[in-house]
C-alpha positions in Angstrom: 79.0 43.2 91.8 80.3 46.1 91.0 81.8 48.6 92.9 80.4 52.6 92.1 83.3 54.8 93.1 82.8 57.4 94.8 83.8 60.9 93.9 84.5 63.8 96.2 84.2 67.3 94.9 85.5 70.1 96.3 85.0 74.0 95.9 87.7 76.2 96.3 86.6 79.8 97.0 88.8 81.8 94.3 88.6 86.0 94.3 89.5 88.4 91.8 93.4 89.5 92.6 93.7 93.0 91.7 95.6 94.5 88.4 98.5 96.6 89.8 100.8 98.7 87.2 103.7 100.6 87.9 101.6 103.8 89.1 100.8 102.2 92.0 104.2 100.7 93.4 106.7 102.9 94.6 110.4 101.4 93.3 113.4 102.2 95.6 116.6 101.5 93.6 120.0 101.6 95.0 122.5 103.0 94.3 120.0 105.4 91.7 122.9 106.6 90.3 125.8 104.3 87.6 127.6 101.7 89.2 129.6 98.4 88.8 127.8 97.0 91.7 124.9 95.5 92.4 121.9 97.0 92.6 118.4 96.7 94.9 114.9 97.2 94.1 112.4 97.7 96.4 108.7 97.8 95.6 106.2 99.3 98.0 102.3 99.6 97.2 100.7 103.2 96.9 97.4 100.8 97.7 95.8 99.0 100.1 96.8 95.0 99.4 94.8 93.7 102.5 93.7 90.7 101.7 97.0 89.8 99.4 100.5 88.9 99.1 103.0 91.5 97.7 105.2 88.7 95.1 108.3 89.8 93.1 110.2 88.4 90.8 113.4 88.8 87.5 111.0 86.2 85.2 107.5 87.1 85.0 107.0 83.1 84.6 108.1 81.9 87.2 110.3 82.1 90.2 108.1 84.4 91.7 108.9 84.9 95.7 107.1 86.8 98.9 109.3 89.2 99.1 109.5 92.8 98.5 112.9 93.3 96.7 115.0 92.1 94.1 118.9 92.4 93.9 120.8 92.6 90.1 124.3 92.2 89.6 123.3 93.2 85.7 120.6 95.1 84.5 116.8 93.9 84.1 113.9 94.1 85.3 111.6 94.0 88.5 108.2 92.1 88.1 105.8 92.7 90.9 102.4 91.1 91.3 99.7 90.3 93.8 98.5 86.9 94.9 95.7 85.6 96.9 98.0 82.2 97.0 95.9 80.5 93.8 95.8 83.2 91.8 98.2 86.0 90.2 97.4 89.5 89.6 98.7 91.7 86.4 102.2 93.0 86.9 103.8 96.1 86.8 107.5 96.2 86.6 110.6 98.1 86.9 113.5 97.7 84.4 117.4 98.3 86.2 119.8 100.2 83.6 122.3 102.0 85.3 124.9 98.9 85.8 127.7 99.0 83.8 130.4 96.6 84.6 131.6 96.7 80.9 135.6 98.4 81.4 136.4 100.8 78.6 138.7 100.0 76.3 141.5 103.3 75.0 142.4 102.3 71.3 144.1 105.6 70.6 145.1 109.0 72.2 145.3 111.7 70.0 147.4 115.1 71.3 146.3 118.5 71.0 148.1 121.9 71.6 145.8 124.3 73.2 146.5 127.8 73.3 145.3 130.3 76.1 145.8 134.2 75.4 145.0 136.6 78.4 144.1 139.4 76.8 143.2 141.6 79.7 146.8 142.6 80.5 148.2 145.1 77.4 
């Protein structure tokens, strides 16, 4: 007797995840001046994200987390996307460029002579 295997089809409803670009995200950078310390970047959407989850990463192809911030110890890029749990939308990004941990090296010093003349008193 031949037994037929039963297959169950499961229908998963997916949604279209809206794309988000850098103009639709407010990036807060702390500190936002030159530093030799770590920099924290926080993303705040300027658009309605209801029904979707904001995720961030330092790598656009993996390591997405459900947090609105990333901390950088070296310069890099923070990526932001929306997800419905299955699909991801187009990402926005912000580049961190204000970390400088390389100490300057002085290889030589040149002495100069400056003369200041005060012509006001004659």
